[in-house]
Structure formats: C-alpha cells, structure tokens
Backbone as CSV, one residue per row, in Angstrom:
resi,resn,N_x,N_y,N_z,CA_x,CA_y,CA_z,C_x,C_y,C_z
1,MET,15.673,17.643,-37.660,15.367,19.053,-37.684,14.683,19.501,-36.391
2,ALA,13.888,18.628,-35.815,13.207,18.986,-34.569,14.218,19.255,-33.462
3,GLU,15.351,18.539,-33.482,16.367,18.766,-32.476,17.002,20.139,-32.635
4,GLU,17.143,20.585,-33.860,17.777,21.876,-34.122,16.886,23.034,-33.703
5,THR,15.590,22.856,-33.798,14.672,23.947,-33.523,14.205,23.990,-32.079
6,GLY,14.619,23.013,-31.259,14.263,23.048,-29.841,12.803,22.730,-29.618
7,ASP,12.088,23.607,-28.941,10.705,23.353,-28.558,9.692,23.834,-29.580
8,LEU,10.111,24.260,-30.748,9.164,24.782,-31.728,8.261,23.702,-32.299
9,PHE,8.769,22.484,-32.404,7.976,21.420,-32.995,7.748,20.316,-31.968
10,VAL,6.580,19.741,-32.033,6.216,18.671,-31.117,6.403,17.349,-31.840
11,GLY,7.138,16.429,-31.201,7.360,15.113,-31.785,6.178,14.206,-31.536
12,PRO,6.129,13.036,-32.196,5.009,12.110,-32.046,4.768,11.672,-30.603
13,ALA,5.838,11.448,-29.843,5.665,11.003,-28.457,4.995,12.080,-27.613
14,GLN,5.262,13.338,-27.905,4.672,14.425,-27.140,3.204,14.626,-27.489
15,MET,2.796,14.124,-28.642,1.393,14.252,-29.042,0.563,13.067,-28.560
16,GLY,1.177,12.151,-27.805,0.430,11.018,-27.286,0.603,9.764,-28.105
17,PHE,1.418,9.804,-29.151,1.652,8.631,-29.978,2.925,7.936,-29.507
18,ASP,2.840,6.653,-29.327,4.019,5.886,-28.960,4.407,5.050,-30.160
19,LEU,5.531,5.365,-30.753,6.001,4.646,-31.916,6.999,3.569,-31.536
20,GLY,7.027,3.201,-30.272,7.909,2.149,-29.805,9.302,2.624,-29.453
21,ASP,9.570,3.900,-29.599,10.908,4.395,-29.312,11.006,5.097,-27.959
22,SER,9.911,5.106,-27.206,9.944,5.780,-25.910,10.286,4.774,-24.804
23,VAL,10.810,5.281,-23.724,11.161,4.461,-22.574,9.878,4.147,-21.808
24,PRO,9.650,2.871,-21.455,8.424,2.551,-20.717,8.414,3.227,-19.347
25,ALA,7.221,3.568,-18.895,7.060,4.224,-17.598,7.477,3.256,-16.493
26,PRO,8.079,3.762,-15.430,8.462,2.880,-14.324,7.221,2.287,-13.657
27,SER,7.363,1.106,-13.131,6.255,0.415,-12.492,5.836,1.143,-11.214
28,CYS,4.543,1.204,-10.989,4.019,1.817,-9.767,3.789,0.768,-8.686
29,GLU,4.081,-0.489,-9.015,3.862,-1.568,-8.064,4.898,-1.505,-6.947
30,PRO,4.440,-1.561,-5.691,5.384,-1.488,-4.573,6.158,-2.795,-4.414
31,ASP,7.203,-2.735,-3.654,8.015,-3.896,-3.334,7.228,-4.779,-2.367
32,ARG,6.920,-6.004,-2.780,6.102,-6.890,-1.951,6.764,-7.207,-0.607
33,ASP,8.073,-7.302,-0.593,8.761,-7.571,0.671,8.586,-6.415,1.646
34,GLU,8.601,-5.194,1.122,8.402,-4.026,1.984,6.961,-3.971,2.492
35,VAL,6.004,-4.269,1.621,4.598,-4.299,2.033,4.409,-5.349,3.124
36,ARG,4.966,-6.529,2.899,4.874,-7.625,3.863,5.473,-7.207,5.209
37,ARG,6.639,-6.563,5.170,7.299,-6.117,6.392,6.428,-5.116,7.149
38,GLU,5.871,-4.136,6.433,5.032,-3.120,7.092,3.787,-3.739,7.707
39,LEU,3.158,-4.660,6.987,1.963,-5.304,7.521,2.296,-6.141,8.754
40,GLN,3.416,-6.837,8.714,3.822,-7.637,9.872,4.110,-6.745,11.073
41,GLU,4.683,-5.560,10.835,4.950,-4.628,11.941,3.656,-4.148,12.592
42,VAL,2.672,-3.799,11.762,1.380,-3.339,12.294,0.714,-4.472,13.063
43,LEU,0.758,-5.674,12.504,0.160,-6.829,13.165,0.853,-7.118,14.497
44,ALA,2.158,-6.994,14.538,2.903,-7.205,15.789,2.518,-6.167,16.840
45,GLU,2.339,-4.919,16.408,1.894,-3.880,17.348,0.527,-4.221,17.914
46,ALA,-0.374,-4.675,17.043,-1.723,-5.027,17.490,-1.674,-6.187,18.473
47,ARG,-0.846,-7.184,18.186,-0.732,-8.345,19.075,-0.148,-7.976,20.431
48,SER,0.674,-6.935,20.459,1.319,-6.535,21.711,0.364,-5.852,22.679
49,ALA,-0.792,-5.468,22.211,-1.762,-4.775,23.069,-2.340,-5.752,24.075
50,LYS,-2.083,-5.488,25.347,-2.582,-6.376,26.403,-3.730,-5.745,27.196
51,ASP,-3.568,-4.479,27.566,-4.614,-3.851,28.361,-5.087,-2.524,27.785
52,GLN,-4.461,-2.093,26.699,-4.913,-0.859,26.035,-4.518,-0.894,24.561
53,CYS,-5.153,-0.051,23.794,-4.879,0.019,22.359,-3.487,0.621,22.119
54,PRO,-2.717,0.041,21.203,-1.381,0.581,20.952,-1.393,1.886,20.151
55,TRP,-2.565,2.276,19.653,-2.673,3.480,18.834,-3.779,4.386,19.365
56,ASP,-3.729,5.643,18.955,-4.858,6.524,19.257,-6.011,6.147,18.320
57,GLU,-7.167,6.743,18.531,-8.367,6.385,17.760,-8.184,6.616,16.259
58,ARG,-7.553,7.718,15.914,-7.349,8.052,14.503,-6.432,7.031,13.818
59,THR,-5.363,6.632,14.484,-4.433,5.663,13.917,-5.093,4.292,13.786
60,LEU,-5.917,3.922,14.755,-6.652,2.660,14.671,-7.561,2.665,13.440
61,LYS,-8.281,3.746,13.240,-9.152,3.848,12.058,-8.335,3.769,10.770
62,TYR,-7.191,4.431,10.771,-6.301,4.405,9.606,-5.881,2.967,9.281
63,HIS,-5.413,2.243,10.296,-4.971,0.864,10.074,-6.117,-0.030,9.618
64,LYS,-7.313,0.215,10.134,-8.466,-0.596,9.731,-8.789,-0.425,8.250
65,VAL,-8.480,0.741,7.707,-8.732,0.997,6.280,-7.532,0.587,5.426
66,VAL,-6.349,0.971,5.842,-5.161,0.807,5.007,-4.628,-0.625,5.009
67,PHE,-4.672,-1.292,6.148,-4.110,-2.645,6.223,-4.689,-3.574,5.151
68,PRO,-6.024,-3.684,5.037,-6.572,-4.572,4.002,-6.204,-4.134,2.576
69,GLN,-6.097,-2.835,2.360,-5.734,-2.352,1.027,-4.286,-2.680,0.695
70,MET,-3.398,-2.506,1.662,-1.992,-2.843,1.437,-1.832,-4.336,1.174
71,ALA,-2.631,-5.130,1.849,-2.546,-6.585,1.678,-2.888,-7.014,0.252
72,ASN,-3.589,-6.168,-0.499,-3.923,-6.486,-1.893,-2.695,-6.715,-2.760
73,TRP,-1.547,-6.188,-2.367,-0.325,-6.338,-3.158,0.319,-7.707,-2.973
74,LEU,-0.169,-8.484,-2.026,0.422,-9.788,-1.730,-0.357,-10.903,-2.423
75,PRO,0.240,-12.095,-2.529,-0.484,-13.235,-3.093,-1.775,-13.491,-2.318
76,GLU,-2.757,-14.028,-2.995,-4.109,-14.160,-2.445,-4.158,-14.893,-1.106
77,ASP,-3.478,-16.017,-0.986,-3.546,-16.779,0.263,-2.890,-16.024,1.420
78,GLU,-1.773,-15.381,1.154,-1.096,-14.588,2.186,-1.931,-13.366,2.555
79,ARG,-2.506,-12.721,1.546,-3.370,-11.558,1.761,-4.526,-11.915,2.686
80,ASP,-5.203,-13.002,2.362,-6.373,-13.398,3.143,-6.005,-13.755,4.579
81,GLN,-4.878,-14.447,4.762,-4.449,-14.824,6.109,-4.115,-13.599,6.953
82,LEU,-3.377,-12.652,6.367,-3.020,-11.434,7.112,-4.265,-10.618,7.454
83,ARG,-5.183,-10.510,6.522,-6.430,-9.786,6.800,-7.199,-10.445,7.941
84,PHE,-7.274,-11.773,7.911,-7.979,-12.508,8.955,-7.344,-12.263,10.319
85,GLU,-6.027,-12.398,10.382,-5.317,-12.195,11.647,-5.478,-10.770,12.149
86,PHE,-5.408,-9.800,11.241,-5.558,-8.406,11.647,-6.980,-8.137,12.146
87,ALA,-7.973,-8.695,11.462,-9.368,-8.502,11.884,-9.592,-9.070,13.281
88,GLN,-8.979,-10.216,13.577,-9.087,-10.788,14.921,-8.480,-9.859,15.968
89,GLU,-7.324,-9.310,15.657,-6.655,-8.411,16.603,-7.453,-7.124,16.800
90,VAL,-8.008,-6.592,15.729,-8.813,-5.368,15.838,-10.038,-5.628,16.702
91,GLU,-10.658,-6.763,16.492,-11.824,-7.107,17.306,-11.441,-7.187,18.788
92,ARG,-10.324,-7.814,19.070,-9.838,-7.929,20.450,-9.537,-6.548,21.041
93,ILE,-8.888,-5.688,20.245,-8.547,-4.339,20.708,-9.795,-3.517,20.962
94,GLU,-10.791,-3.655,20.107,-12.048,-2.912,20.301,-12.767,-3.361,21.567
95,LEU,-12.643,-4.651,21.890,-13.211,-5.121,23.158,-12.473,-4.526,24.347
96,LEU,-11.150,-4.386,24.211,-10.361,-3.720,25.265,-10.841,-2.279,25.464
97,LEU,-11.086,-1.594,24.356,-11.494,-0.196,24.427,-12.895,-0.055,25.019
98,ALA,-13.742,-1.041,24.776,-15.117,-0.971,25.277,-15.179,-1.260,26.777
99,ALA,-14.181,-1.928,27.285,-14.199,-2.317,28.713,-13.904,-1.155,29.624
C-alpha cells in the first residue's frame, strides 16, 4: 500500500530502522593502491629537491599535514616507513629554505 500512495507514508527504513532489507552503504575507505601511489609521488617530489623547495610555502604546509594522515590508510609498517622517509625529506627541505 505504501507503494501505491507514494510519499504519503514513511517506511521503516526511512524512519531509521534497518530491517535487513536495505542496501548497505558504500565503503568510504579509499583505494590503498591509489593512496600509496599519491604518497610515493609526493615523496619523489620531495626527494627531487636539490637546491630549492619543490613547493610553495602553503603546499609544503599542506603536505606536512596531509601526508601522515593519508598514510593512515596503509598497513602499519608501510605507514611508519613512509612517514619516516617523508619527515627526513621535509627536514632536509626546511634546511634548504633556511640557507
């Protein structure tokens, strides 16, 4: 009957009740391979810096915040290694900027 009346009646799923007949929400988890690829690209850019920073100040600050957060999607050992390598590169780049 609810189908015949259109929007006049609210079904259980619309009231917040899940009776097992609803489609599960899509996962919000990102593709780990894509995360890994993006982090490796940022790390490669940082490593390429020889005499100047590869980014402007705002982008450097962005990477310093976002890189460790993105790494959270990876397995613990890989996450920690990438964070360590990135921190080393950031430290090196900051020394370049201070010179």
